[in-house]
GUDRENPA-585243 format. One record per residue (C-alpha): residue in one letter; x, y, z negated. Coordinates in steps of 0.001 Angstrom, whole numbers, plus 524288, in hexadecimal, padded with zeros to 5 digits. Last residue first. Example, Ala and Ser with C-alpha at 12.3 -4.5 7.8 and 13.67 -1.06 7.14 Angstrom:
s835667FBDC7E41C;a8300C7EE6C7E188;
//
This chain:
v8F6C177EA3837E2;l8E8E17827C83C4C;a8E1E37763183730;e8E7EC77800829E8;e8E3D2785B88292A;d8D5987833082A67;d8CF2B79057828C3;l8D2667946483699;l8C80E78BCB83BDD;a8BD4178F5A832D4;k8BFFB79E2E8342B;d8BFC279D95842D5;v8B2AB795A184257;s8AC247A0F383B0F;w8A8987A4D582DD9;f8AC427989682746;f8A66478DA481F14;n8AFE0782D081C12;k8B34C7873880E52;e8A55C7840B80962;g8A768775FC80C57;i8A0F376E5A81756;i8997C7649A81089;g895D876D7E80523;e89196777C180E31;i8883F76E62814C7;e8822076C4D8075D;a874B07707480CB8;q873E677C42803FB;a881BF78029807FF;m87DCF77E408166B;m871407861381455;e878377916C80DC3;r882147916D818F8;v876FB7922A8230A;a871AC79DE381BE0;p87EDF7A4C081AD3;q882877A220829D2;v88D75798B382CA3;g898B979EF88345A;c8A0F8792D183447;f89FB1785A582F4C;r8AB1677B3782DA4;l8AB2976D1582D1E;s8B69F763CC82D4B;v8B3CD75680832C8;g8B81974B3B82AC5;h8AE217416082F08;n8A628742D88222D;k8A658751C182515;f8A00974F6583220;v8959A7464582BE8;q8931E75170820E8;l8913775AF082B9A;t886107534083188;d87FFA75178824AF;r880587600282178;l87B48763E782EC2;i86F6F75AF682CC1;q86CD37615781F2A;a86EE376EC98243D;a8661A76C1B8300B;t85AC27681B82654;a85D657735581D0C;d85D0577E0882768;l868A87853482C80;s867E679333831B6;s86DFD79E3D8396C;v8786A795C58407C;g8806279E0E84A0C;r88BB579FFA8417B;m88D377912483F75;s899E978DF884530;f89C4177F9884089;i8AA3F77A9284036;l8AB6D76BCF840A7;m8B9437667C83E5F;s8C03F75A6D84145;p8B6CD7571584C52;q8B0687499984ED9;e8AAA274BAE85CD1;i89FC97553385CE4;q8933E74F64861AB;a88DD374D0F8542D;l88ED675B668517F;r885B375ED585CB0;d87BAF75552857B7;t87C6C75BE084A28;l87A397694184F97;k86F38765A085882;a8691975DA984DDA;i8685E769538455E;n85E5876FA384EF3;g8516876D68848DD;f8555B76C4083AB1;f85C317790A83AA6;i8686477FFC83EC9;p8662978DF9843A1;g86E24791A88500D;t87C447911185451;v8860C787118503A;y8948C7872685540;v89B5F77A728522A;v8AAD677B818529D;t8B16476E6B853E1;a8BE3676B3184E58;d8C75F760AB85438;s8D0D876ACE85AC0;y8D12D7733584EFF;a8DF2C7761B84DDF;a8E0E1776E385CA7;e8D5D87805F85E20;i8DB94788D88529C;d8E80678A6E859C0;l8EF0C7941685053;g8F3657A0C585681;q8F51E7A89884A84;t8E7C87A55C8454B;g8E5477B31A8412D;k8DBA87B60184C1C;t8D69F7A8C4851C5;n8C8687AD1485473;l8C3E27A0D285A3D;r8BD5579CA086743;s8C9F979CB386F21;n8D0967940F86500;e8C660788D6867CF;v8C0EA77FF885D3C;k8B8A9775F7863CA;a8AB0D778F286724;c89CD57747C86302;d8909D77C65865F5;v8837977B5B85F67;i878577848A86246;l86C0D781E885A63;n85F2F7864886156;s855D37860885579;s85237793F6856EF;h84C1C7923D8645E;a843AA786E785EE7;v840D778D5185218;f83C2F7998C859AB;i833CF7922E86304;f82D9278A538570D;a82AFE796D585032;s8254C79D9585BD7;a81C937918585E38;i818627926985024;v816007A1868513C;g80DE079F4785DC9;l806657943C858B2;l8034479BE784C02;i7FF4B7A8248541D;a7F66579FE985C71;v7F0787989D85224;t7ECD17A4BE84AA5;l7E83E7ABF9856CB;d7DF397A18B85BC5;f7DE147948886362;i7DDE27943887241;v7E0637A25C875EB;t7E9E37A58A86AAF;a7F06E7983D86C9B;a7F24479B4F87B0D;m7F8B57A8B78784E;t8011E7A3B886D02;l80632798588757A;l808ED7A17788139;f80FA67ABEA879E4;k8182C7A297871F7;l81C2279B1087DAC;m81F747A7238855C;a827AD7ABD7879E5;s82F0879EF3879A6;k8317579F4788837;f8366A7AD6C888A0;g8364D7AECF897C5;k839117BCEB897DB;g82D347C05E8A07E;f824B87B72E89834;i827AE7BE4588B07;y829597CBC4890C7;r81D1F7CAF5898C6;i815717C64B88CF9;s81AD07D0CC8843E;h817C07DB7388E7A;w80A4C7D5AD89034;e8069F7D602881D9;n7F8FF7D15388532;m7EE6D7DA6E87F3A;r7EC9C7E17188C53;w7E6307D5DA89233;a7DDA47D4358862A;t7DA3D7E375886BC;v7D6807E232894F6;m7CD4D7D73689284;l7C8807DE35885B0;v7C4FA7EA0988C62;g7BDBA7E27C89749;a7B6367DAFA88CD0;l7B2707E7F9886D1;a7AC267EC3E89420;a7A5F17DE8E895AD;l79FD37E097888F9;p798997EC6088E7A;l797E77F8908863B;t789F67FC598823B;a78CB17FC1887413;m797E8805AD8756E;v78E1180FF68796F;p784FE80DA486E57;g7900980DE3864E7;l7970E81A0186A37;l794FC8235D85EA1;f7946A81AE68536E;m79F2E810A4857BA;s7A77D81AEC85E83;a7A7FB82301851A4;l7ACFB816F984B32;l7B6CF814588561C;g7BC08822158544B;l7BC8F820BE84625;a7C5008149E8477B;h7CDB881B46850DA;f7CF468269984724;v7D30C81BEE83C67;g7DD9E8160D8452F;t7E31E823338484C;l7E3188259B83A0D;r7EE2E81C00838A9;t7F780826E583BFD;q7FD3F82DD6847B0;c7F7368275C85372;g7FBC682E9A85F94;s7F3AE827E486A41;k7FEE781EAB86D97;i7FE958199E85F13;a7EF97817A785F84;v7EF94811B386C53;s7F9D6807A986810;t7F1928044685C14;r7E595802A286423;a7EC397F92986D95;i7F3837F24586261;a7E7FF7EF9285A72;a7E8867EDA784B4D;t7DF767E29784769;a7D1217E24A84462;p7C83A7D769840CB;v7B9727D96B8441D;g7B01B7E34383F4E;g7A3557E2D183837;f7A5E27ECB682E81;f7A90A7E38182325;p7B0B57DC1B82D12;i7BAC37E7DA82E99;l7BE177E8E581FC6;i7C6CB7DCFB81E78;n7CCA17DEFB82BAB;g7D0FA7ECAC82804;v7D6457E8A681B3A;g7DE967DDCE8218C;q7E2967E6A182CBE;a7E75D7F1298238F;i7EEBE7E79881B0D;l7F4727E14D82751;e7F94C7EEE182B8C;q7FF1E7F19B81DCB;d8074C7E4BD81FFC;a80BD27E86B82D67;h8105B7F6B682977;f813CA7FD21836CE;p81F0A807D4837CC;e81D65811A984270;n824158130A84FFD;k816D781508855B8;m817DC80AEE86087;r820B18021285884;s817708026484CB4;g80BE58009385632;s812007F3D585ACA;a814837EEB584CBD;g806587F28684815;c800167EBB0853CF;l8080F7DFD2850CE;l803F27E0C4842F4;s7F5FC7E2478459D;e7F45E7D86385029;i7FBCD7CDD084829;m7F57A7D0A583B68;g7E7C47D1D38417B;l7E9C17C50A848E2;a7EE4A7BDF483D15;a7E2D87C37D83530;i7D8CC7BF2A83F91;t7DEDD7B1A783FDA;f7DF947B0A083121;a7D1197B428830C2;p7CDC47AA2B83BCD;s7D44D79FCB8337F;i7CD597A35182691;l7BFE37A49382E01;n7BAED7976E82ABF;k7BE2E7985881C5E;v7B7F07A59B81B1E;m7ABB47A0BE821CC;d7AA70794B68190A;f7AD1679C9280CE4;n7A1D57A6A080F2F;l7A1937B49D8138C;a7954C7B8C081A8D;s790707BFF680E3E;l79C777C8D580FB2;s796627CE3581C57;l7A0317D30F825BE;r799A77DAD583077;k78F2B7D9EA83AA9;e784CB7E409836CA;p78D997EEBF83935;f793E67F73D82F0D;l79D1B800BF836A4;t790E08063883D2A;r78CA380A0584AD0;p78C267FB2C84EF3;i78EE27FA0B85D7B;e783417F3D0864A9;g7867E7EB09870DB;v793487E96F87805;t78CC37E75F884CA;a789E27DB0688D32;i787D37DD6489BFD;d77BEF7E0028A45B;l7813C7ED1A8AA97;h778867F90C8A99A;f780157FF498B497;l782B580C008AD35;n78375805428A089;s78DDB7FB6E8A4B7;v7958E804CC8AC56;i7968780EFC8A180;a79998804338977E;a7A4BF7FF488A08C;l7A9D880CCB8A270;i7AA2580EC8893AE;i7AFF680166891ED;g7BB268042389AC8;v7BE5C811E0895DD;l7BF4E80CCE887D7;s7C7F88020D88C5C;s7D0FE80AE089453;p7D3B38134388882;v7D28082170889A6;k7DEAB82A5D88566;a7E94781FFA885FD;n7E240818B58906F;w7E3B18249C8997A;k7F2378225E89AA4;k7F09E813F189CA7;p7E7EB816448A8EE;w7DB4680E218A875;i7DCE7803988B30B;l7DCB77F7B18AA28;m7D2757FC1D8A04C;v7C9548012C8AB44;a7CA687F4748B2C8;v7C7D57EC588A633;v7BBEF7F4858A2B3;l7B6737F3538B025;s7B9AB7E4C48B03B;g7B0FA7E2708A3EA;i7A63C7EA918A9EF;l7A5CA7E3898B6EF;v7A76D7D61A8AFD5;a79B647D9568A778;q793CD7DD3F8B452;l798937D0588BACC;n7933B7C8438B079;p79BFE7BC658B135;h796737AE998B219;f79FC47A45B8AC3F;g799D6797038A963;l79597791A689D18;e79D357850B89D32;a7A9D1789D88A3A1;y7A7BE7970489CE7;s7A9027907988FD7;a7B7D578EE689159;l7B9F279D9E890DF;k7B21379E1F88425;q7B9B8792D587F2C;l7C62B7991E8829A;a7C2827A63087C1B;t7BE9C79F7786F15;e7B1C579BFD8690F;g7AA0379761874DF;q79F8C79B3687ED6;s79F6A7A3DB88A91;t7966E7AE64890E9;t799617B7A089BD8;g798B67C5C589D66;f7A5B87C6678A42D;f7AD657CF8889B49;n7A5517CC3788EE3;d7A6BA7BCF68917C;i7B4F47BE068951E;q7B7E57C6288894C;g7BD6D7BA54880FB;l7C66E7B5CA88B84;a7CCDB7C34588B6A;i7CE087C3EC87CEC;i7D3467B5D087BF8;i7DDA17B92988664;a7E1857C56187F00;i7E2AC7BD3C87245;g7EBD57B423878E2;s7F4087BF2487E65;t7F5CB7C4BA8705B;f7F8F67B79586AFF;g8035D7B5EF875C6;t809697C2B187276;v8091A7C0AE863F3;v80FDD7B34486613;p819827B8E786F45;m81CB17C3DA86524;p820A47B96785A37;i817F97B97B84DAD;f8209C7BAD48428D;a81F5E7C96384219;v8113A7C76483EF0;l815407C2BC83141;k81AC37D0B482DE3;g80D837D53C82945;l80C867CB3081E36;r80DF37D55081398;f8063A7CEAC808BD;i7FC877D9AB8088F;g7FC027DA8E817CC;a7F9547CBFA81924;l7EEF57CCEE80E4F;l7E7AE7D7AF815D0;l7E8EE7CF6F82234;i7E3467C3EF81B78;i7D8677CC04815D8;g7D4A97D2028229C;a7D4847C3FB82893;m7CA8C7C02B81EA9;l7C2727CC4B82179;s7C3847CA1783037;a7BF867BBFB82F09;v7B3B07BFA282724;f7AFF67CA0C8314D;v7B24F7C00883C88;g7AA297B5B78366A;q79F947BEE483445;l79FDD7C218842C6;q79C327B44B84645;y7A4457A864840BB;r7A77879FE184C48;i7A53D7A8F185849;v7AA317B51D850BB;i7B64E7AE2F84C4E;t7B8F97A9D585A31;i7B8527B7E685EFF;l7C0CF7BD468539A;v7CE4B7B89B85925;a7CC6A7BEAD866B5;s7C6EA7CB8486079;m7D3277CC1685769;a7DBF47CBD1863C3;g7D35B7D5EC86A88;t7D49C7DF6D85F64;p7CB037E574855CE;g7D0C47F13784E17;s7DCBD7F78C8498A;i7E5B1802DD84CB4;q7F2FA80317846FD;y7FA66810318485C;s7FD158150183A6E;a80274808718363A;g8005E7FDFA82BCE;s7F18F8009482CB7;l7E8FA80416820E0;l7E2528100582760;s7E24180959834AD;i7DCAD7FCAD82F33;v7D12C803AB82862;l7CBDC80D6683204;g7D037807F083F57;a7CCD07F9E383ACF;i7BF4C7FEA0836A0;i7BCDA8052284406;a7C2DB7FABB84C69;t7BB6C7F0188458F;i7AE947F7D0846DC;l7B0527F93085598;g7B3977EA9C85743;a7A7847E70E84F3C;g79F217F0CD856C6;a7A3927EA26863B8;d79E817DCBB85F46;a7A32C7D06B858F9;g7A8287C57C861F1;c7B6707C9B686196;s7B4D87D00986F67;v7AA957D88286B2E;g7B1D77DF6685FD9;f7BDA07DEBC86927;a7B72B7E690873C8;l7B0EE7F0D186B2F;a7BDAB7F356863C9;l7C5237F3E487095;p7BBC77FDC387749;l7BCD2806B486B1B;a7CB2D804F286799;v7D13080BC58739D;a7C845818198723E;t7CA2C8173986325;v7D8F8816E4864AD;t7D84F8241F86C26;l7CFF6829C786134;g7DA048258F856F6;a7E50682B1785EBA;m7DD9C8381385F57;l7DB32837DA850C8;d7E8B1833E284D16;k7EE4783EBE85587;s7E56E848C284FD2;l7E91284511841E6;r7F73084615845DA;q7F5398540184981;a7ECA2856DF83DCC;n7F7558533683487;y7FE33846E782E88;g80B8784AAC828B3;a80D9383D70821CF;f801A08351D825E9;e8093F828F1829E8;q8136E82AAC81F03;k8091382B3A814DE;l802158200581A9D;s80E4F817DC81AF3;s8110A81AA080CA9;i8027C816EF80937;y8041780A03810F8;s811268077880A01;g80B86809527FCB9;m800037FFBB7FFFB;
//
């Protein structure tokens, strides 16, 4: 709490009318961007446009004020909508409200216990694959609204498969409206988009065309002109069975909220060159998602699109998020009847383009263009798992695959053996001694890489190929770690060499490896005096051999 108060003081130091006006204008700009997205994401998650609008309003008021940075703008997102649609089908809206409440508690606890750094352990190809998987789910989920068709099933793939049985009969009027919005969003100049968002222009034109020609297509429907709609969390709906069944979805929502919000915060921090407090952001997201269902909203996260617009529009403080929420609130009361007539196909068009733009194309091109095979595998695996299973499974599979790939790469142990050569040694101070001749029966074993149970056999097999030497000198400067299993096997191998009269010396052993060797009794076999800083020191130490 102290750090939050301190950051607020720093954020508002020297705050004046000029900075206030910049916050106000940035907030209104974000309102224009957030309005069509809030409506679209509310519908796409299986709730209604009003729920999306209320989510953006409460998130803007609550989460912005408590956020871990001045620039974070939260609200409903496409990724969250893709997760919620299944919950709505299985448990209705009350299930979403309860899951949101539970997820909020999880996020709040994550912030209190300072778990904000956990997201750093998720590799970027996994995040990129997850984002692309969510984009596919969003696009597939909007086929009905875009084409005016009907499907069945809980998941996007099940709905897609149901067309084979139900048939696919597009409503050309809906396709026309959806295509109009897509076309506007694609051709709208970027320099104009900073002032008037293409998505807003697209749905306005779609609404005009639809009403002008009285098109027979589905519309958004009534927008509640209250923050306390009839459909909101009812504590009487809570029961043990529902809570038990929603534990897994709640963790999925919390995980998504954590990932999206912290990645958004990190990105915004680079854009605005301002510190980002991850744990405070989790507390803000937790409090926001605990309160939102009591107003009939759906789970919220920080949104990179709205956040980047806020920063580029001159956001000064977190009041930008508050002004954006007030702008949405005014829109709900003043424009409710107009928004009710918006065609669902128009919102579907917005989401189709949003899904396409969600893909981190620069990262995808980099991964595939440079031919990073491990990164490609992580990306494709996570993307497929996101579409086929869900977020939690996708992230777990992605992280597990990343861990296995890392272990596989890290386990590459390089073992080279060579005879002693004068040319490879620093012979300063040897007064012309022929060290190569003195150690003609010695073998230097150069080892590079961590030694553990998975690769110790490579070292022992290579040692077994050496013709009986008089001395084995191990150069271990490139060995970063030694595990207990490998240490035990290495000890037994060295004991065999010692029993055959082979002199053993170790050079450049790292402190952690030396500690493990002492613990495993390897040091006792070798003798403490036979550890040296370098191969040169080990060879020059033997006065008898150099006589």
